[in-house]
N, C-alpha and C positions, 0 to 999 in steps of 0.2 A: 738216779741217773749219773753215770760217772761224767766227770767234767773234762771238758776239751783242754788240751794242752798244745804248746807250739814248740816245735823243734827247729832250732836255727841250723840249716844246712849249708849256708854260706853266707857271706856279709850282707848280702842283699835279699836273702830268700828265708822265709819261714813257713813251714808246713804245719798246718792244724791237723791233730790227730786225736784219736780216742782209744785209749788201751786199758787193759787190766791184767793182771799176773796173779795166778793162784798157786805159785811155786811148782807149776805143772811143766812138764817139759812139752807140751803141745799147745800151740796156739791155733785159733781160727784167724786168718787174715783176710779181710774183705776189701776188695778193690771196686769201686764204683765206675759208673760209665761216663760217657762224653758229657761235658757240661753239667755234671750232677755234683753232689755233696754227700755229707754225712747226716743231713737232717731228716731224710726219708724213713720209711717204715722198714726197709730192708736192714741197714745197719743197727737198728734199735732192736729189731728181732734177733738177728746174730748175736748181739751182745747179751741179750736177755737169755738166750739159749746158752751161752758160755757161763754166764753167772750160775745158772741152774746146774750145769754140769761141772762147774769148777774148772773150766778150761781158760787158758789166755786168749786174749782178744787184742787185734789190732785193726783200726780203720784209719785211712787217711785221705785229706783232701790235696790232690795235686796242685802244683802251683797254677794260679789262674782260676781254680776252682773253689767254691765255698768261700771260707774266709782265710784261706792260705794267701799269702803274698803273691804279688805278680799278675801280670795280664794274661788273660786267656789266649790272645793273638800271639803271645811270645812263646806259649807253650807247645810242645809236639811230643810224639810217641818216646823219642829217645830221653828227652829231658825228663818226662813222668817217669819213664822206666827207671832212671837213674836215682830219681827222688825216692822211689818205692825202696829200690835196693839200699840207699843210705838209711832210711827209716827202718828198715828191717834189721840192719846191722846194729842199730843204736837201741831199739826197743827189743826186739825179739832174741837177739844176739844168737847164741849157739842151739837155742831151742827148735825143737822139730815144729812144723806147721802144715796146715791144710790150707790152700788157697780157695777163696770163693770169688769168682769174678763175674760181674754184671755188665753184660754187653762190651763195650770196649775194655772193661776191666779185665776180661777173658784174654785179649790181646796183650794186655800189660802183664797178666798172669804167665802166660807162655814165654814172654821175655825174662822172666825170673828164673825159669830153668837153667839158664847159662850159669847162674850166680849161685844158686841154692839146691842144685839137684839133689844132694844128700840129704838136706833138711826137708824138703816137700815130701810129705806122706799122703797126699791127696789132693785132688782138685775137682771143684765143683763149678761149672759154668752155667750161667743164667743167660739166655738169649745172646749167645757169644757171638761176638762181631769182630773176628780177627781181619786185618786188611780192609776194613770197610771204607777207609777214607778214598783209596783208589777204585776198589771194586764197586761199592754201592753209592759213593758220591761222585767223584770225579768222572766217572764213566757215564753218569747221568747227566752231567753238566752239558748244556748247548755249546756250541762254538762261542756265541756270544758272551755265555757266562764264564767260559774258560778264558777268553781274551780279556775280560773286565778283571777276572782274579789275577791274571799274570801282570797286567798293566798297573793296576792300583793296588797290587800284593794283598788284597783282601776281597771278599765277596760275603755279603749278608744275605744267607741263605734262609729263607722263610719256609717252615714247616709247620703247618697247624697255627696254633697261637704263638709259637715260638720263633725267635730269629737267631741264627748261628752265624756269628762272625768267622768266617772259614779263611784262613790265611793261606797264601800259596806257599810259604815255607812248611806249613803243617803238611800239605800233601806231598810235597817232595821229600820231607822226612819219613813219611809213612812208606815211601818206596824203599827206603833204607831198612826198614823194620819187617821185611816179610818173614812169616814164620810158618805159612803153610806148605813150605818145601823143606822144613827141618823136621825130621824124625826125632822122637824122644823115647829112649828105652827104658824110662823109669817103671819099676814094678810096684805100681800104685793103684788105688781105685781112681777112675776118672769117670765122673758123671756129668752129662750134659742135659740140661733142662731147657725146653724151648716151647713157646706158645703156638698152637697151630695157627692162630689167627694174628700172628706178628707180622705187621705190614711193614716194618722198619727192616728187619734182617730176616731173610729165608732160613727155615729151618736146615737146609743143605750146610750152613756154616758150622753148625754144631756138629754134624756128620763129618765135615771136614777137619774139626779139631780132635775127634775121636779117631781118625785115620793116622793121625800122627804118632799115635801111642801104640808101638808094636808089642809091647811087654805087659801092658796094663790090664787090670780088669775094667772093662768098658761097658757103660750103660747109657743109652739115649731114652729120655722120657719126655713125652709129647704131653702138654696140657692143652686138651681140646678146645676149652673155651678161653685159653690164655692169650694176652696180648704180648706187646715187647717187653713191658716192665715186669709183669708177673709179680705185682706188689700189693694185689688184694690180700686180705687175712686169710682167705681160703689158700690160695695159691702159696703164701709164705708158710703156712701150716705144713704143706706137703713137702715144700722146699727143705723144711727143717727135718722131716723125716728122712729125707734122702742124705741130708748132711750127718744126721745121727748114725746112719749106717755106714758111713765112711768113717767116722770118728771110731765106731765100735771096731771096724777092721784094724785100726791103728793101735788102739789102747789095749 
């Protein structure tokens, strides 16, 4: 297993990342989801695939996630997108890459097209959740929940066994990062994978992402028994098959 490293991107901020380089001009960049990290099966699976195919790999934990510095409640889409941009410039440099975004990672991936349009040669989304903060979270808050979030600047949202500290600044920043109204004219392969049993993000969001790409080769794949995470061995195996198809189109 490759060792984690830290990239100092400011006087107060260190980002933990995982990378490898095979002197190949193509990287796979994995962007994880909301309150996630690089300890799960997805990044390990993608890294293993890259080793086998002798491809470059980069995965990073945004500030307030995993073992990167900073508080989660201080982060937002703008900051995390900027951190990704800085890390790509430092690690991947001028090399071409394919983006793999999981859930919120797909939203952050879409933001990278502003900076790396020529370098991005493919995009794979897994349970894509663009603009979820407003559309799937804030809109479902009751008046009481909204009032508390605005007053206390934070709301501890319970979801199953987990509790998510949702800051009001995170919600407001999400509104500044609208991506579903911005067309992307890249001529690349864009594949969206979604679980039919996803109870967190409806499949329509993967369709919305595909609708942004007017000139791309587009594909939507539904896993009938898949949930939001799609991290079972069986699902990951199928995801790798689709990633390999994108890689084959590029190399």
